[in-house]
ZAMARGU-4260 file (C-alpha; in steps of 0.2 Angstrom, whole numbers, plus 5000, padded with zeros to 4 digits):
<rodrens>
0) 4957/5153/5100 | 4974/5145/5099 | 4989/5151/5089 | 5000/5138/5080 | 5014/5138/5067
5) 5006/5123/5059 | 4989/5113/5060 | 4989/5096/5052 | 4972/5089/5047 | 4974/5070/5048
10) 4986/5059/5058 | 4990/5045/5046 | 5008/5042/5040 | 5009/5058/5031 | 5001/5069/5044
15) 5009/5062/5060 | 5026/5062/5052 | 5024/5080/5046 | 5019/5085/5063 | 5033/5077/5072
20) 5046/5084/5060 | 5039/5101/5061 | 5040/5100/5080 | 5058/5094/5080 | 5062/5110/5070
25) 5054/5121/5083 | 5037/5124/5076 | 5022/5125/5087 | 5011/5111/5080 | 4993/5104/5082
30) 4985/5089/5074 | 4967/5087/5070 | 4960/5069/5069 | 4943/5063/5067 | 4946/5045/5074
35) 4948/5042/5093 | 4965/5034/5089 | 4980/5041/5079 | 4988/5033/5063 | 4974/5035/5050
40) 4969/5021/5039 | 4986/5014/5038 | 4989/5010/5056 | 4971/5007/5061 | 4962/4998/5047
45) 4975/4996/5033 | 4994/4992/5032 | 4997/4987/5049 | 4983/4975/5053 | 4983/4968/5036
50) 5002/4963/5038 | 4998/4956/5055 | 4986/4944/5047 | 4997/4941/5032 | 5011/4935/5044
55) 5000/4925/5055 | 4992/4916/5040 | 5008/4913/5032 | 5014/4904/5047 | 4998/4894/5048
60) 5000/4889/5030 | 5019/4885/5033 | 5015/4874/5048 | 5002/4864/5038 | 5012/4862/5022
65) 5030/4867/5024 | 5037/4859/5040 | 5037/4840/5035 | 5050/4842/5021 | 5062/4850/5034
70) 5060/4836/5045 | 5048/4844/5057 | 5033/4833/5062 | 5018/4842/5070 | 5000/4838/5071
75) 4989/4847/5058 | 4987/4865/5064 | 4971/4871/5070 | 4965/4889/5067 | 4961/4899/5082
80) 4954/4914/5073 | 4950/4924/5089 | 4968/4923/5095 | 4974/4928/5077 | 4963/4943/5077
85) 4969/4947/5095 | 4987/4947/5088 | 4981/4959/5074 | 4972/4971/5087 | 4987/4971/5099
90) 4998/4976/5084 | 4987/4990/5080 | 4986/4996/5098 | 5004/4996/5100 | 5007/5006/5084
95) 4993/5019/5088 | 4999/5021/5106 | 5016/5024/5099 | 5010/5039/5089 | 5001/5046/5104
100) 5018/5044/5114 | 5027/5053/5100 | 5015/5068/5100 | 5017/5070/5118 | 5036/5068/5117
105) 5037/5082/5104 | 5024/5093/5113 | 5011/5092/5099 | 4994/5096/5104 | 4980/5086/5097
110) 4961/5089/5094 | 4949/5074/5091 | 4935/5079/5079 | 4932/5084/5061 | 4943/5097/5054
115) 4937/5110/5041 | 4946/5125/5034 | 4937/5141/5038 | 4949/5151/5027 | 4967/5155/5027
120) 4975/5153/5044 | 4959/5145/5052 | 4953/5127/5055 | 4937/5123/5064 | 4936/5107/5074
125) 4919/5099/5077 | 4919/5087/5091 | 4908/5072/5094 | 4897/5083/5105 | 4894/5095/5090
130) 4904/5109/5098 | 4916/5119/5086 | 4933/5125/5091 | 4942/5137/5080 | 4961/5135/5078
135) 4972/5149/5072 | 4987/5145/5063 | 5000/5152/5051 | 5000/5136/5040 | 4988/5122/5036
140) 4993/5105/5029 | 4979/5094/5023 | 4984/5075/5026 | 4967/5067/5026 | 4972/5051/5016
145) 4960/5041/5006 | 4944/5030/5007 | 4938/5014/4999 | 4933/5017/4981 | 4915/5011/4978
150) 4909/5000/4963 | 4895/5004/4952 | 4883/4991/4945 | 4876/4990/4927 | 4864/5004/4931
155) 4877/5016/4938 | 4872/5014/4956 | 4885/5011/4969 | 4885/4993/4976 | 4881/4995/4995
160) 4895/4989/5006 | 4887/4983/5023 | 4903/4976/5030 | 4894/4960/5033 | 4891/4951/5016
165) 4898/4964/5005 | 4914/4970/5013 | 4928/4983/5010 | 4946/4980/5016 | 4940/4986/5033
170) 4927/4972/5035 | 4940/4959/5028 | 4951/4962/5043 | 4936/4959/5055 | 4928/4943/5049
175) 4923/4931/5064 | 4924/4915/5053 | 4933/4909/5038 | 4920/4910/5023 | 4918/4895/5012
180) 4920/4906/4997 | 4925/4924/4994 | 4924/4934/4978 | 4937/4948/4977 | 4932/4962/4965
185) 4949/4969/4960 | 4966/4961/4957 | 4976/4975/4964 | 4987/4975/4980 | 4973/4975/4992
190) 4963/4962/4984 | 4978/4950/4982 | 4984/4953/4999 | 4968/4950/5008 | 4963/4936/4996
195) 4979/4928/5001 | 4975/4929/5019 | 4958/4920/5018 | 4964/4908/5005 | 4978/4902/5017
200) 4965/4900/5031 | 4954/4889/5021 | 4942/4900/5010 | 4940/4897/4992 | 4945/4913/4983
205) 4940/4920/4966 | 4946/4936/4960 | 4937/4946/4946 | 4947/4960/4938 | 4942/4972/4924
210) 4959/4973/4916 | 4967/4958/4907 | 4981/4957/4920 | 4983/4958/4939 | 4993/4972/4948
215) 4991/4986/4936 | 5006/4997/4934 | 5019/4983/4939 | 5031/4975/4927 | 5022/4964/4915
220) 5035/4949/4916 | 5033/4950/4935 | 5014/4950/4936 | 5013/4935/4924 | 5024/4924/4935
225) 5015/4930/4951 | 4998/4926/4944 | 5005/4908/4940 | 5011/4907/4958 | 4995/4913/4965
230) 4985/4901/4954 | 4996/4887/4960 | 4991/4892/4978 | 4973/4890/4974 | 4967/4907/4970
235) 4956/4908/4954 | 4956/4923/4942 | 4943/4929/4930 | 4952/4943/4921 | 4945/4956/4908
240) 4928/4954/4917 | 4917/4968/4924 | 4905/4965/4939 | 4888/4971/4934 | 4878/4967/4950
245) 4879/4960/4968 | 4863/4953/4975 | 4864/4949/4994 | 4854/4938/5006 | 4857/4933/5024
250) 4869/4919/5019 | 4879/4927/5005 | 4878/4935/4988 | 4877/4932/4970 | 4890/4941/4960
255) 4885/4944/4942 | 4899/4948/4929 | 4903/4948/4911 | 4918/4949/4899 | 4923/4967/4896
260) 4924/4963/4877 | 4906/4957/4877 | 4898/4940/4880 | 4887/4931/4891 | 4885/4935/4909
265) 4890/4923/4923 | 4885/4922/4941 | 4896/4916/4956 | 4889/4912/4973 | 4899/4918/4988
270) 4898/4919/5006 | 4907/4936/5006 | 4911/4949/4992 | 4926/4960/4995 | 4926/4976/4985
275) 4944/4980/4982 | 4944/4992/4967 | 4956/5004/4974 | 4955/5020/4985 | 4949/5038/4982
280) 4956/5054/4990 | 4946/5059/5006 | 4942/5077/5005 | 4924/5077/5011 | 4919/5090/5024
285) 4936/5100/5023 | 4927/5115/5016 | 4939/5116/5001 | 4927/5124/4989 | 4922/5138/5002
290) 4940/5141/5006 | 4944/5143/4987 | 4956/5128/4987 | 4957/5121/4969 | 4954/5102/4966
295) 4955/5091/4951 | 4947/5074/4949 | 4945/5073/4967 | 4963/5078/4972 | 4970/5094/4979
300) 4980/5103/4966 | 4997/5107/4973 | 5013/5114/4966 | 5031/5107/4967 | 5032/5114/4985
305) 5015/5106/4991 | 5007/5123/4991 | 4988/5124/4985 | 4982/5140/4976 | 4978/5147/4993
310) 4993/5155/5003 | 4997/5145/5019 | 4987/5129/5014 | 4997/5114/5009 | 4992/5096/5005
315) 5002/5079/5005 | 4999/5060/5003 | 4984/5052/4996 | 4974/5068/4993 | 4987/5074/4980
320) 4995/5067/4964 | 5007/5052/4964 | 5005/5034/4971 | 4994/5031/4986 | 5008/5024/4997
325) 5011/5028/5016 | 5030/5030/5014 | 5027/5042/4999 | 5016/5052/5011 | 5029/5051/5025
330) 5042/5058/5014 | 5031/5072/5008 | 5027/5076/5027 | 5045/5078/5031 | 5048/5088/5015
335) 5034/5101/5019 | 5039/5102/5037 | 5057/5106/5032 | 5051/5119/5020 | 5040/5128/5032
340) 5055/5129/5044 | 5065/5137/5031 | 5075/5122/5025 | 5075/5113/5008 | 5064/5098/5009
345) 5064/5086/4994 | 5055/5070/4988 | 5063/5060/4973 | 5047/5052/4965 | 5058/5042/4954
350) 5064/5031/4969 | 5048/5026/4978 | 5048/5007/4982 | 5031/4998/4981 | 5028/4981/4989
355) 5014/4968/4988 | 5014/4957/5003 | 5008/4941/4995 | 5018/4925/4997 | 5031/4927/4989
360) 5032/4946/4991 | 5033/4957/4975 | 5044/4973/4976 | 5048/4986/4964 | 5057/5003/4962
365) 5059/5014/4947 | 5054/5010/4930 | 5046/4995/4922 | 5050/4988/4905 | 5034/4995/4899
370) 5038/5012/4905 | 5055/5012/4897 | 5048/5006/4880 | 5035/5019/4880 | 5048/5033/4884
375) 5059/5026/4870 | 5074/5023/4882 | 5086/5010/4877 | 5090/4998/4891 | 5098/4982/4896
380) 5091/4968/4907 | 5099/4957/4920 | 5089/4943/4929 | 5093/4930/4941 | 5081/4916/4948
385) 5080/4911/4966 | 5081/4893/4961 | 5100/4896/4958 | 5102/4904/4975 | 5109/4893/4989
390) 5100/4902/5004 | 5084/4901/4995 | 5086/4882/4992 | 5091/4880/5010 | 5075/4889/5016
395) 5064/4881/5002 | 5060/4898/4995 | 5065/4897/4977 | 5050/4905/4969 | 5053/4921/4960
400) 5068/4931/4953 | 5077/4948/4953 | 5076/4959/4938 | 5088/4974/4935 | 5085/4987/4922
405) 5099/4998/4917 | 5101/5012/4904 | 5110/5005/4889 | 5121/5021/4887 | 5125/5026/4905
410) 5122/5009/4915 | 5112/5019/4928 | 5100/5008/4936 | 5082/5014/4931 | 5072/5000/4939
415) 5073/4985/4950 | 5059/4971/4952 | 5060/4957/4964 | 5048/4942/4966 | 5053/4931/4981
420) 5054/4928/5000 | 5058/4944/5008 | 5057/4955/4992 | 5051/4970/5002 | 5067/4970/5012
425) 5079/4967/4998 | 5072/4981/4986 | 5080/4994/4997 | 5098/4991/4992 | 5092/4995/4974
430) 5083/5011/4980 | 5098/5017/4989 | 5109/5014/4973 | 5096/5023/4962 | 5095/5038/4975
435) 5114/5041/4972 | 5113/5038/4953 | 5122/5021/4954 | 5125/5009/4940 | 5123/4990/4938
440) 5142/4989/4938 | 5142/4998/4956 | 5130/4985/4962 | 5138/4970/4953 | 5155/4975/4961
445) 5148/4977/4979 | 5152/4962/4990 | 5137/4953/4997 | 5137/4941/5011 | 5136/4922/5007
450) 5124/4914/5008 | 5110/4927/5007 | 5095/4930/4997 | 5102/4946/4992 | 5116/4938/4982
455) 5102/4936/4969 | 5102/4955/4968 | 5120/4956/4964 | 5119/4942/4952 | 5105/4951/4943
460) 5116/4966/4942 | 5130/4956/4935 | 5118/4949/4922 | 5115/4966/4914 | 5132/4963/4906
465) 5129/4944/4904 | 5141/4939/4918 | 5131/4931/4931 | 5141/4917/4939 | 5128/4905/4945
470) 5117/4903/4930
</rodrens>
């Protein structure tokens, strides 16, 4: 038996960050990971590989359609999918090896196998050979992340995902050729990002969504403009539609769907079907019920200090309440590590940015207009289009806008939403402002370098009081 101050189950962004911060603070830490590589879904089959393919496919599309107007004459680019996938794999390997290095640097011990809680202070690790090793620890942090949410057919049965014809996000990152037609089920972040990758590389892409809009939870004005942009790029949408069945063959699949409000069913033929209906907390095999750890709707129940109802057992990330975002899990990992070391960890859930890595990118932080209206909060809006931004014109990236929402009484910025090139980088100045309780006036009076895309953020803040200069 080994004795630790902390055993973390799961080495995704929440788990590995929690382990490293705890080790920095002097705790003896071990990590249990069922994969042979660290980093969880995010680094291995999620965030990192998808961004590698998004970037590569954007450059491919730019070379094909964006160079000529800039006076750059090249032959029509040819796709080397094997080389592109190698870039993705190399990127993944560099990141997961980086985590392994950080574990070694911080003297964190790791155990490869399936972790299960055997009671307060005990974790059993079952290796590939079936042997079980018991770890003794003062504290346990559950950071096992999430898994692909499955889709049910008309009869209530799960539609099988074989990762060949019917694929999840995992399979969509491993295709060995560009399909003629992909049907994407789900118009959330995963569906739109991966649909964008394969559309740029030559596939016809049709997205079927149960709701009457794309990107649930994001600002309504933002998603309407984004949908128009994606349609202009060639992605087709069938909204307010539910998939009722998928019939596969060796060459593809027939996808049957019908209007949510009722009506005649339709069938689309596709070479691949991507199930992108979200993710679900992964708590299978953890022994939570036997250990007496309370769950609700598949999530681990925690208090404001990440503690479960069983002393010494905590949980963070996708298995608990809140958005399923890697950076949210990271902040929670740091917070609980600091709490266990006797410090005062904290996460501000009102200032957690979200980014969709389509082209252009979509980024938001804080409240949407719909949120503020539902809460009865009076607010002002400032907006500025990238068509009026000099740097955007110079780079031919004029799609999109910046939108700032400020409290009508106090001028505190309550939300910021950006659609545009590099939106995922620009959103953070709004996040920092909001973290310190800043106002639209503070942002409007902060000098921004010229010419930059970020000037649009300043102009939107100026627009809250109807004093934007360039529109």
